[in-house]
Residue, then its C-alpha position, 0 to 999 in steps of 0.5 A: m144674461y146667458s144664464r138667465a136666458k138658459k134658465l128661461c129656456e129650461e122653464r119654458e121647455m124651448s131651445m135657445a134657437e127658439l128663444a132667439r127666433r121669437d126675440i127676432e120676430y118680436m123686435l121686427s114687429v116693434y121696430n119699423l125698418p126704413q123703407e127703400g129710399e128712406r135710408d139716406w137722410h139729408p138735412p133740409k135745404p137752407r131757407a131765409l129766416g128773416w135776418k135782414g141787414l146782418s152778414d153771416e160774419q156779423i151774426k157769428i160775432e153776435a152769437q159768440l158774445t158772452r153775457t159779460e161782453l153784452d153787459l159791457m157793450a150796453q154800459r158803454q152805449d148808456a154812457l154815450d147816450 
């Protein structure tokens, strides 16, 4: 990369410092820097999403069930009905 940059500088008759300055100016114009106060990101506060009648533990158990376990539970329920 250095050799390509050096060749560009020679072709454009500019110094490496000038190339670096122009690159920095370009990067600052393209990328927005966070404003003061925007630097500290915090996740949104939890809110009720409609879970009713399920405890946190029950939700965790349901979420961790595999497809095979769900199929077996459905088969057992069908056998009981």
